[in-house]
Backbone as JSON Lines, residues from 0, in Angstrom:
{"i":0,"aa":"X","n":[77.29,111.38,92.77],"ca":[77.72,111.18,91.85],"c":[77.28,109.57,91.99]}
{"i":1,"aa":"X","n":[77.75,108.96,90.73],"ca":[77.17,107.93,90.32],"c":[78.19,106.78,91.22]}
{"i":2,"aa":"X","n":[79.56,106.68,91.35],"ca":[80.05,106.14,91.79],"c":[79.6,105.79,93.77]}
{"i":3,"aa":"X","n":[79.43,106.79,94.22],"ca":[79.05,107.23,95.71],"c":[77.86,106.56,95.71]}
{"i":4,"aa":"X","n":[76.7,106.68,94.87],"ca":[75.35,105.69,94.98],"c":[75.36,104.81,94.18]}
{"i":5,"aa":"X","n":[76.83,104.72,93.88],"ca":[76.69,102.73,93.21],"c":[77.06,101.94,94.83]}
{"i":6,"aa":"X","n":[78.49,102.32,95.14],"ca":[78.64,101.89,96.57],"c":[78.19,101.9,97.4]}
{"i":7,"aa":"X","n":[77.14,102.93,97.97],"ca":[75.94,102.73,99.11],"c":[74.87,101.87,99.09]}
{"i":8,"aa":"X","n":[75.06,101.19,97.96],"ca":[74.27,99.77,98.01],"c":[74.91,98.68,98.29]}
{"i":9,"aa":"X","n":[76.29,98.76,98.9],"ca":[76.85,97.55,99.38],"c":[77.18,97.47,100.76]}
{"i":10,"aa":"X","n":[76.57,96.03,101.3],"ca":[76.0,95.43,102.5],"c":[77.56,95.74,103.2]}
{"i":11,"aa":"X","n":[77.1,96.2,104.77],"ca":[78.44,96.33,105.17],"c":[78.04,95.89,106.4]}
{"i":12,"aa":"X","n":[77.38,95.04,106.84],"ca":[76.95,94.66,108.56],"c":[77.67,93.21,108.65]}
{"i":13,"aa":"X","n":[77.81,92.8,107.58],"ca":[78.61,91.23,108.43],"c":[79.57,90.57,106.96]}
{"i":14,"aa":"X","n":[80.39,90.29,106.91],"ca":[80.86,89.11,105.36],"c":[79.99,88.54,105.11]}
{"i":15,"aa":"X","n":[80.12,88.43,103.87],"ca":[80.88,88.39,102.58],"c":[80.62,89.85,102.39]}
{"i":16,"aa":"X","n":[81.53,90.91,102.52],"ca":[81.29,91.82,101.61],"c":[81.27,91.99,100.09]}
{"i":17,"aa":"X","n":[79.63,91.96,99.83],"ca":[79.93,92.05,97.85],"c":[78.86,93.07,97.64]}
{"i":18,"aa":"X","n":[79.42,93.89,96.64],"ca":[78.05,94.26,96.31],"c":[77.04,93.43,95.32]}
{"i":19,"aa":"X","n":[75.92,93.84,95.96],"ca":[74.74,93.23,95.31],"c":[74.89,93.16,93.54]}
{"i":20,"aa":"X","n":[75.5,94.24,92.7],"ca":[75.24,93.81,91.17],"c":[76.67,93.03,91.0]}
{"i":21,"aa":"X","n":[77.43,92.65,92.03],"ca":[79.26,91.95,91.94],"c":[78.74,90.08,92.27]}
{"i":22,"aa":"X","n":[77.67,89.93,92.67],"ca":[77.45,89.09,92.86],"c":[76.81,87.62,92.19]}
{"i":23,"aa":"X","n":[76.44,87.66,90.84],"ca":[75.85,87.08,89.82],"c":[77.42,86.6,89.54]}
{"i":24,"aa":"X","n":[77.88,87.75,88.98],"ca":[79.2,87.69,88.5],"c":[80.74,86.56,89.27]}
{"i":25,"aa":"X","n":[80.37,86.66,90.39],"ca":[81.22,85.76,91.44],"c":[80.94,84.63,91.46]}
{"i":26,"aa":"X","n":[79.46,84.24,92.05],"ca":[79.06,82.87,91.65],"c":[79.4,82.09,90.54]}
{"i":27,"aa":"X","n":[79.18,82.76,89.17],"ca":[79.65,82.06,88.06],"c":[81.45,81.59,88.07]}
{"i":28,"aa":"X","n":[82.22,83.11,88.45],"ca":[83.09,83.19,87.87],"c":[84.01,82.65,88.82]}
{"i":29,"aa":"X","n":[83.72,82.39,90.28],"ca":[84.56,82.44,91.43],"c":[84.1,81.43,92.37]}
{"i":30,"aa":"X","n":[84.13,80.03,91.48],"ca":[83.38,79.16,92.42],"c":[83.35,78.78,93.78]}
{"i":31,"aa":"X","n":[82.42,78.99,94.47],"ca":[82.8,78.26,96.25],"c":[83.15,80.08,96.53]}
{"i":32,"aa":"X","n":[83.91,80.69,96.02],"ca":[84.74,82.21,96.31],"c":[83.42,82.82,97.86]}
{"i":33,"aa":"X","n":[81.68,82.88,97.64],"ca":[80.96,83.21,98.41],"c":[80.55,82.55,99.53]}
{"i":34,"aa":"X","n":[81.26,81.14,99.09],"ca":[81.08,80.05,100.46],"c":[82.25,79.71,101.55]}
{"i":35,"aa":"X","n":[83.44,80.67,101.03],"ca":[84.58,80.85,102.06],"c":[84.17,81.43,103.55]}
{"i":36,"aa":"X","n":[84.5,80.35,104.44],"ca":[84.12,81.09,106.24],"c":[84.6,82.83,106.04]}
{"i":37,"aa":"X","n":[83.78,83.35,106.73],"ca":[84.43,84.94,107.05],"c":[85.46,84.69,108.08]}
{"i":38,"aa":"X","n":[86.86,85.53,108.22],"ca":[87.77,85.95,108.06],"c":[88.08,86.93,109.25]}
{"i":39,"aa":"X","n":[88.73,87.02,110.8],"ca":[89.86,87.82,111.11],"c":[91.09,87.23,111.05]}
{"i":40,"aa":"X","n":[91.49,88.2,111.33],"ca":[93.29,88.35,111.55],"c":[93.78,86.87,112.37]}
{"i":41,"aa":"X","n":[92.76,86.69,113.05],"ca":[93.49,85.17,113.95],"c":[93.0,83.83,112.88]}
{"i":42,"aa":"X","n":[91.86,83.72,112.3],"ca":[91.51,83.2,111.84],"c":[92.26,82.89,110.13]}
{"i":43,"aa":"X","n":[92.31,84.08,110.0],"ca":[93.29,84.38,108.86],"c":[94.39,83.56,108.74]}
{"i":44,"aa":"X","n":[95.23,83.71,109.58],"ca":[96.48,83.1,109.63],"c":[96.77,81.82,109.85]}
{"i":45,"aa":"X","n":[95.51,81.32,110.77],"ca":[95.67,79.68,110.85],"c":[94.88,79.05,109.72]}
{"i":46,"aa":"X","n":[94.35,79.86,108.92],"ca":[93.74,79.08,107.45],"c":[94.45,78.98,106.71]}
{"i":47,"aa":"X","n":[94.46,77.91,105.45],"ca":[94.89,77.71,104.47],"c":[95.54,78.01,103.69]}
{"i":48,"aa":"X","n":[94.64,79.81,103.57],"ca":[95.18,80.64,102.37],"c":[95.91,81.64,103.06]}
{"i":49,"aa":"X","n":[96.53,81.23,104.14],"ca":[97.55,82.52,104.95],"c":[98.83,81.67,104.15]}
{"i":50,"aa":"X","n":[99.7,82.37,103.49],"ca":[101.05,81.77,102.81],"c":[100.8,81.32,101.56]}
{"i":51,"aa":"X","n":[99.62,81.43,101.13],"ca":[99.12,80.41,99.57],"c":[99.18,82.02,98.75]}
{"i":52,"aa":"X","n":[100.26,82.02,98.24],"ca":[100.86,83.02,97.03],"c":[99.85,82.26,95.45]}
{"i":53,"aa":"X","n":[99.44,81.29,95.44],"ca":[98.87,80.84,94.45],"c":[97.27,81.43,94.42]}
{"i":54,"aa":"X","n":[97.01,81.1,95.39],"ca":[94.99,81.76,95.86],"c":[95.07,83.3,95.37]}
{"i":55,"aa":"X","n":[94.44,83.45,94.51],"ca":[93.95,84.33,93.74],"c":[92.76,84.83,94.14]}
{"i":56,"aa":"X","n":[92.04,84.61,94.96],"ca":[90.79,84.41,95.13],"c":[90.27,85.29,95.98]}
{"i":57,"aa":"X","n":[88.85,86.37,96.31],"ca":[89.0,87.68,96.71],"c":[88.63,87.0,97.88]}
{"i":58,"aa":"X","n":[88.91,88.46,99.05],"ca":[88.61,88.06,100.14],"c":[87.77,88.83,101.17]}
{"i":59,"aa":"X","n":[86.81,88.23,100.61],"ca":[85.71,89.1,101.15],"c":[85.18,89.46,102.21]}
{"i":60,"aa":"X","n":[86.6,88.87,103.11],"ca":[85.55,89.57,104.62],"c":[86.47,90.74,104.96]}
{"i":61,"aa":"X","n":[87.28,91.47,104.24],"ca":[87.97,92.32,104.27],"c":[86.8,93.7,103.37]}
{"i":62,"aa":"X","n":[86.58,94.95,104.3],"ca":[85.99,95.89,103.62],"c":[86.45,96.54,102.51]}
{"i":63,"aa":"X","n":[85.5,96.57,101.39],"ca":[86.38,97.1,99.86],"c":[86.09,98.78,100.25]}
{"i":64,"aa":"X","n":[87.55,99.27,99.9],"ca":[87.83,100.64,99.23],"c":[87.73,100.7,98.44]}
{"i":65,"aa":"X","n":[86.68,101.32,97.71],"ca":[86.49,101.66,96.49],"c":[87.12,103.04,95.82]}
{"i":66,"aa":"X","n":[87.31,103.58,96.77],"ca":[87.74,105.65,96.63],"c":[87.97,105.65,98.07]}
{"i":67,"aa":"X","n":[88.62,106.94,98.28],"ca":[89.45,107.48,99.45],"c":[89.67,109.39,99.12]}
{"i":68,"aa":"X","n":[88.6,109.77,99.95],"ca":[88.5,111.13,100.09],"c":[87.07,111.71,99.55]}
{"i":69,"aa":"X","n":[86.98,113.17,99.27],"ca":[86.14,113.55,98.91],"c":[85.76,113.74,97.66]}
{"i":70,"aa":"X","n":[85.21,112.88,96.58],"ca":[85.33,113.11,95.2],"c":[84.62,114.3,94.72]}
{"i":71,"aa":"X","n":[83.5,114.73,95.63],"ca":[82.97,116.23,94.74],"c":[83.89,117.3,94.92]}
{"i":72,"aa":"X","n":[84.91,117.18,95.86],"ca":[85.87,118.43,96.15],"c":[87.2,118.27,95.71]}
{"i":73,"aa":"X","n":[87.63,117.29,95.16],"ca":[88.76,116.71,94.59],"c":[88.86,117.48,93.13]}
{"i":74,"aa":"X","n":[90.3,117.94,93.28],"ca":[90.91,118.68,91.83],"c":[91.34,117.64,91.29]}
{"i":75,"aa":"X","n":[92.01,116.28,91.94],"ca":[92.76,115.27,90.93],"c":[91.81,114.14,91.55]}
{"i":76,"aa":"X","n":[92.06,113.28,90.36],"ca":[92.12,111.73,90.77],"c":[93.07,110.58,90.34]}
{"i":77,"aa":"X","n":[93.29,110.0,90.99],"ca":[94.25,108.81,90.76],"c":[94.37,107.57,91.05]}
{"i":78,"aa":"X","n":[94.43,106.92,89.32],"ca":[93.93,105.83,89.63],"c":[95.14,105.01,89.48]}
{"i":79,"aa":"X","n":[94.77,104.08,90.37],"ca":[95.73,103.3,90.79],"c":[95.46,101.25,90.35]}
{"i":80,"aa":"X","n":[96.48,100.2,90.31],"ca":[96.26,99.0,90.41],"c":[95.67,98.53,91.78]}
{"i":81,"aa":"X","n":[95.22,97.52,91.69],"ca":[94.38,96.95,92.93],"c":[95.89,96.74,93.67]}
{"i":82,"aa":"X","n":[95.68,96.79,94.74],"ca":[97.15,96.41,96.01],"c":[96.98,95.33,95.7]}
{"i":83,"aa":"X","n":[95.99,94.48,96.16],"ca":[96.4,92.91,96.53],"c":[96.18,93.32,97.76]}
{"i":84,"aa":"X","n":[96.29,92.06,98.74],"ca":[96.31,91.73,100.21],"c":[97.32,91.13,100.63]}
{"i":85,"aa":"X","n":[97.56,92.11,101.79],"ca":[98.68,91.55,103.03],"c":[97.97,91.41,104.23]}
{"i":86,"aa":"X","n":[98.73,90.27,104.68],"ca":[97.9,89.94,106.0],"c":[97.73,91.54,107.24]}
{"i":87,"aa":"X","n":[98.11,92.35,107.14],"ca":[97.88,93.76,107.34],"c":[96.87,94.08,107.4]}
{"i":88,"aa":"X","n":[96.04,93.68,106.09],"ca":[94.78,93.91,105.82],"c":[93.55,93.59,106.51]}
{"i":89,"aa":"X","n":[94.65,92.22,107.12],"ca":[93.45,92.12,107.91],"c":[93.02,92.53,109.48]}
């Protein structure tokens, strides 16, 4: 499946977790987002991003979840909106 093949190219060793095909777009449309420090829970709640509901930048310290389940055996697919980011995601 193309989606599985696509996401298998995403390096997951350490943040920032960015798919190689998305890197150029992030560098041009989201200045500085790739330079943000990697955050774990403790660092996130102490950062200026915590509680800033106007901050719309990507959280590249979190692992991407492009899909869940076995796509080859699924009878149906549910398409949902981006769930956003909550403190519990860290």
